[in-house]
C-alpha positions in Angstrom: 97.6 12.8 -50.3 99.6 15.8 -51.4 99.8 16.0 -55.2 103.6 16.0 -55.1 103.7 12.7 -53.3 102.2 10.9 -56.3 105.5 11.1 -58.0 107.6 13.1 -60.4 106.5 13.4 -64.0 109.3 13.4 -66.7 108.0 15.4 -69.7 109.6 14.0 -72.9 110.1 16.7 -75.6 112.0 16.3 -78.8 113.0 19.5 -80.5 114.2 20.3 -84.0 114.1 23.9 -85.4 111.3 24.6 -83.0 112.0 28.3 -82.4 108.5 29.3 -83.5 106.7 27.2 -80.9 109.0 25.8 -78.2 108.4 28.7 -75.8 104.6 28.1 -75.8 105.2 24.4 -75.2 107.5 25.1 -72.2 105.2 27.7 -70.8 102.2 25.3 -71.0 104.2 22.9 -68.8 105.3 25.6 -66.4 101.6 26.5 -66.0 100.6 23.1 -64.8 98.9 22.9 -61.4 100.8 19.7 -60.8 104.3 21.1 -60.1 106.4 17.9 -59.5 107.8 17.6 -63.0 111.0 17.8 -65.0 111.0 18.7 -68.7 113.7 17.0 -70.7 114.1 18.6 -74.1 116.3 16.9 -76.5 117.5 19.1 -79.4 118.1 17.1 -82.5 120.8 19.3 -84.1 118.6 22.4 -84.8 120.0 25.1 -87.0 117.7 27.9 -85.8 117.8 29.7 -82.5 115.6 27.3 -80.6 118.5 26.1 -78.4 119.1 29.7 -77.2 115.4 30.0 -76.3 115.5 26.7 -74.4 118.7 27.7 -72.5 117.0 31.0 -71.5 114.1 29.1 -70.0 116.5 26.6 -68.4 118.3 29.4 -66.6 115.0 30.5 -65.1 113.6 27.1 -64.1 115.9 24.2 -63.0 113.2 21.7 -63.8 113.9 22.3 -67.5 116.8 20.1 -68.8 118.4 20.3 -72.2 120.2 17.5 -74.0 121.9 18.4 -77.3 122.5 15.5 -79.7 125.8 15.4 -81.7 124.0 13.9 -84.8 120.4 14.1 -86.0 118.6 11.0 -85.1 114.9 11.7 -85.6 112.1 12.3 -83.1 112.0 8.7 -81.8 115.7 8.6 -81.1 115.4 12.0 -79.4 112.5 10.8 -77.2 114.4 7.7 -76.3 117.4 9.7 -75.1 115.0 11.8 -72.9 113.5 8.6 -71.5 116.9 7.3 -70.6 117.6 10.5 -68.7 114.2 10.6 -67.0 114.1 10.5 -63.2 110.3 10.5 -62.8 107.8 7.8 -61.9 105.8 8.9 -64.8 106.6 9.7 -68.5 104.5 12.2 -70.3 105.0 13.2 -74.0 104.7 16.7 -75.4 106.1 17.7 -78.8 107.7 21.1 -79.2 104.8 22.6 -81.2 102.0 21.3 -79.0 100.6 22.6 -75.6 98.9 21.3 -72.5 96.0 22.9 -70.6 96.9 23.8 -67.0 95.2 21.0 -65.2 96.3 18.3 -67.6 98.9 16.6 -65.3 97.0 17.1 -62.1 93.9 15.4 -63.5 95.7 12.6 -65.3 98.1 11.7 -62.5 95.3 11.7 -60.0 93.2 9.5 -62.3 96.1 7.0 -62.7 97.0 7.0 -59.0 93.5 6.5 -57.7 92.8 3.6 -60.2 96.3 2.1 -60.2 96.6 2.5 -64.0 99.9 2.3 -65.8 98.9 3.9 -69.2 96.5 6.8 -69.7 95.5 9.3 -72.4 93.0 12.2 -72.8 90.9 14.0 -75.4 92.6 16.9 -77.2 91.7 19.9 -79.4 93.1 20.9 -82.8 94.6 24.3 -83.1 95.8 26.0 -86.3 99.5 26.7 -87.0 99.3 30.3 -85.6 97.7 29.0 -82.4 93.9 29.7 -83.0 91.8 26.9 -81.4 89.5 25.2 -83.8 86.1 23.6 -83.0 87.6 20.1 -83.6 88.0 18.0 -80.4 89.0 14.4 -80.6 87.0 12.6 -77.9 88.4 9.3 -76.6 87.0 5.9 -75.6 87.2 5.0 -71.9 89.7 2.3 -72.6 91.8 0.8 -75.4 93.1 -2.8 -75.5 95.7 -4.2 -77.9 93.0 -5.4 -80.2 91.3 -2.0 -80.1 94.6 -0.3 -80.9 95.3 -2.4 -84.0 92.1 -0.9 -85.5 92.3 2.6 -84.0 95.3 4.9 -83.8 93.2 7.4 -81.8 95.7 7.9 -78.9 97.3 11.3 -79.2 101.0 11.2 -78.2 100.7 14.6 -76.6 98.1 13.2 -74.1 99.9 10.0 -73.0 101.2 9.4 -69.5 103.0 6.1 -68.6 103.9 4.8 -65.2 107.3 3.4 -65.8 107.6 2.0 -62.3 104.7 -0.3 -63.3 105.6 -0.9 -66.9 109.4 -1.1 -66.6 111.8 0.3 -69.1 110.3 1.5 -72.4 111.8 2.7 -75.6 110.3 3.7 -79.0 111.1 1.4 -81.9 113.7 3.0 -84.1 112.2 2.3 -87.5 112.1 5.6 -89.4 109.6 4.1 -91.8 107.2 3.3 -89.0 105.0 5.3 -86.6 107.4 5.1 -83.6 104.9 6.4 -81.0 102.2 4.1 -82.2 104.7 1.3 -82.2 105.5 1.9 -78.5 101.8 1.9 -77.6 101.5 -1.4 -79.5 104.4 -2.9 -77.7 103.1 -2.0 -74.3 99.5 -3.1 -74.9 100.6 -6.4 -76.5 101.8 -7.4 -73.1 98.2 -7.4 -71.8 98.2 -3.8 -70.5 95.0 -1.8 -71.1 95.2 2.0 -71.7 92.5 4.1 -69.9 91.2 7.5 -71.2 89.9 10.7 -69.7 87.4 12.0 -72.2 88.2 15.6 -71.4 90.1 18.1 -73.6 93.4 18.6 -71.8 95.8 19.2 -74.6 96.2 21.2 -77.9 97.6 19.7 -81.0 99.0 22.1 -83.6 98.1 21.3 -87.1 100.7 22.8 -89.4 100.2 23.2 -93.1 103.3 21.0 -93.9 101.7 18.1 -92.0 98.8 17.9 -94.5 98.2 16.3 -97.9 101.3 14.3 -98.8 101.9 13.5 -95.1 98.5 11.7 -95.1 100.1 9.1 -97.4 103.3 9.1 -95.4 101.3 8.4 -92.2 99.4 5.6 -93.9 102.7 4.0 -95.1 104.2 4.3 -91.6 101.1 2.7 -90.0 101.3 -0.2 -92.5 105.0 -0.7 -91.7 104.2 -0.6 -88.0 101.8 -3.4 -88.3 104.3 -5.5 -90.2 107.6 -4.7 -88.3 106.4 -3.9 -84.7 103.2 -5.9 -84.5 104.7 -8.7 -86.8 101.2 -9.2 -88.3 100.8 -11.5 -91.3 99.5 -10.1 -94.5 95.8 -10.9 -94.1 95.7 -9.5 -90.6 97.6 -6.4 -91.7 95.1 -5.8 -94.5 92.2 -6.1 -92.1 93.7 -3.8 -89.5 94.8 -1.3 -92.2 91.3 -1.2 -93.6 89.9 -0.3 -90.2 92.6 2.3 -89.7 92.0 3.8 -93.2 88.2 4.3 -92.5 88.9 6.0 -89.2 91.7 8.1 -90.7 89.5 9.4 -93.5 86.9 10.4 -90.9 89.6 12.1 -88.9 91.0 14.1 -91.8 87.5 15.0 -93.0 86.9 16.6 -89.5 90.1 18.6 -89.5 90.2 19.8 -93.1 
C-alpha cells in the first residue's frame, strides 16, 4: 500500500510567543518522509512575531494552517480548537518548541496501520534550549494500559499519534490545574484501549530553563489534580498512584538534570 493511502495526519500544534522555535518545529514536519499531513497551528494570542513567521511558512506550504484565537485560552484549549478543525484520520501532537525526526510519521503510521492500533507513542531524546542534543533518551515500554498509566506518566505528548476514526471524537480536559494531555490519555485508556509503543527515538523534546525547578512542583500538583478530577480516584488510590508517579518522576529529573 502507498504510504499516502494510510490516511492524512493532522498535526496539532499550540503556539504562544514561539518565535524562537516555531520555525524548527514546522521544518521538522516538512521534513517528514510521510507527506500526507496537515499542520494546524493555533496561536494563543502571541505578542511576539511568531504569527508572521507562521504566515510566511503558510504562504509556501498549503498544508500549514493557522488559527488565531481572540482570547488566550491555554495550550489545552488551543489543542482542542486544532482537533476540531482537523481533517485527518490520525491526530499527532507537536508543541511549538519540539521537533520530530524525519521518519517519525512514516514509522509510526505504518506501525499503527499494520497492527490495527488506535493509540501509539515512541521514545524521544532530550535537547537543550539552544537545540543541542543531550545523551538522555527516554525509552518506552511496548504497551501501556490504563492501570499502567496511572502509575507512569512516561508517554511524551510530542510522540503520540491517535486514530480518531477508531477512537471517535477526543478533546483534552480543560482544567488548568491539571495535566491536560495526561488527562486525555487517561480518558482514552480508561475505555479499555491499550497504547502501544515504538522503543525508537523519533522525537526531540526541548528542555527549557524555565521548565525546571519550580515547575517540578507545578507538574506534581497537576498530576495529583488529574487523578482526582479526571480519573475521579478516591484519596487512598490517589496516594498510591501519586507515590508511584513521584518515584518515577524523581528518577526522570535525576536523568535530565
